[in-house]
N, C-alpha and C positions, 0 to 999 in steps of 0.2 A: 232773110233766110226762110225758105219754105218749110212747110210742115214735114214733107218727105225727107228733105235734107237733114232736118233736125232729128228725125227718127233714125236715119242712117248713122248720123254721128253718135247718137245714144247707143245704137246697136253695136257700132264699132268699138265704142268705149267699153261696153259690157263684155264684148268678145275679148278685147285686150285684157281686161281685168280677170276674166275667167281663165284665159291662157296663162297669165302671170300666176294666178292662184294654183293652177294645175302644175306648173313647173315648180313652184314653191312646195306644193304638197309632195311631189315626187322626191324633191330634194330632202325635205324633212322626213319623209317616209323611209328613205334609204338611211338617213342619219339615225332615226329611231331604231330601225332594224339592226343597224350595225352596233349601236350602243347598247341596245337591250339584249342582244344575243352574242355579243363578243366579236362580231365581224362578219365577213362574207361567208357564205356557205351555210347559213342557217344557224340553229342552236349549236353553240360551241365553235363555230367558224372552222378554220382549217387546223387550228392548234388546240382545240378545246376552248374553254371560256377565256377570252382575253387575247390570246395570241402573243407572239414574242414582242416585247417592247411595250405591251399594253399593261394596264393595271391588272395584276393577277398573274400575268405571264403564262407560259406553257405549263406550269405546274398545276394549274387549276384542275381541269377535267382530264388532262393527260395523265396525271398521277393516278387518278381513280380508274381511268381506262386501262392503264398499264397494269395496275394491280388486279383488275378484274380479269384481264387476259392471262395474266401470269398466276392466277390463284392456284391452279393445280401444282405448279412448279415451286411455289413458295413454302409449302409444307407448314401452314400456319398452326400455331398452338391454339388450344381452345379459347383463350382470352382474345387472341388476335382474330380468330375466326368470328367470334361474337361481335367484336368492334367492326370488323370488315362488313358483316351483314348490316349492321346499323348504318354504316357510311354509305352503302349502296342505296338503302332506303332514303337516307337523308339527301343524297345526290339526286335521286329521282324526284323527290318532293321539291327540291330547289329548282330543278329544270321546269317542273310544272308551274311553280310560282312565277318563274321568269317568263314563261309563255303567257301566263295570265296578265302579268305586268305589261308585256309587250302589246297584247291585245288592248289593254286599257289605254295605252299611249296612242295606238292607232285609232281607237274609238274617239278619243278626245280630239284628235286631228280631224277625223271625219266630221264630228259634230261642229267644229269651228268652221270647216269649209262649207258646211250646209247653210251657214248664215250669210246674209247679204254682205256683212262686213266682218269677216272672221278675225278673232282675237288670236293672232299667231303667237303672241307672248304667252297666252294661257296654254296653248298646245305645247309650246316649248318647255314651259314649266312642268307639265305632266311628264314630258319626255325626260327631263332632268331628274325628276323624282324616280322614274322607272330605272334610269341608268344607275342612280345612287343605290336603290334597293337591290338591284341585280348584282352590282359590284360587291355590296356587303355580303350577299348570299354566297357569291363565288368565293370570296376570301374565306368565309367561314368553312365552306366545304373543303377548300384547298388546305387550310390550316389543320382541319381534322384529319385529312388523309396524311398530311405530313407528320402529325402526332403518331398515327399508326405506324408510319414508316420508321419513326424514331425508335420503335420497340423491336424492330427487325434485328435479326442476327446478322453478322457480317456476310454469311452465305446468302441470306435472303436479299440483302442490299445489293450484293453482286449480281443477282438475277435481275433485279430491277434496273440497275445501272446498265447492264448489257442490253436489255430490251430498249431502254430509252435512248441509248447511243445508236442503236440500229434505226430507231424511228427518226432521230434527228438527222442522221446521215441520209436516210431515204428521202426525207423532206428537202434536204439541201440538194441532193441529186435532182429531184424534181424541179426545184427552182432554177437550177442551172440549165436543165433541158428547156425549160420555158423561156429562158433568156437567150437560148440558142448557143450557149457556150458548153463545152464539154465539162462534165463534173470532175472535181478533183478526186484522185484515187481514195478509196475508203481505207481507213486504217484498221 
């Protein structure tokens, strides 16, 4: 084997390794992004944190979002208003922490990919830690919003119920349109 052919083989092997690493990085990057932020569409995904069928479900950010949108219609008493303001700040802090965690996972992956022989298990371990931390934060925020909801009067709960029903129906209609099927009539 000549020196040139050996160099070509080495170059081809490096190119194949780099290509495989890039594909793996993209795959892990998408997985980290989805797990750290709850799914497609960035922070909160389409449903808020988690999405339907995922840990946390649509009640995570959707509850806080609904209550923030409905705040003027809810006629909160002073104690509810104080708790509401605390939960808004808590949710903002949790989102910022989630973004920081997500960046930590991305940085860990980039650091591993910069090595000649990346330790993908280490990058995956950081991604798992980020996912667990973000899931715990999402559950805490959701549970706190649900505790506030539990203090609502029947009238306040009816306002929230109607708003959430409209949001769910609108999302279902969108999914049906995306599938190319006519949406079922709204009730």
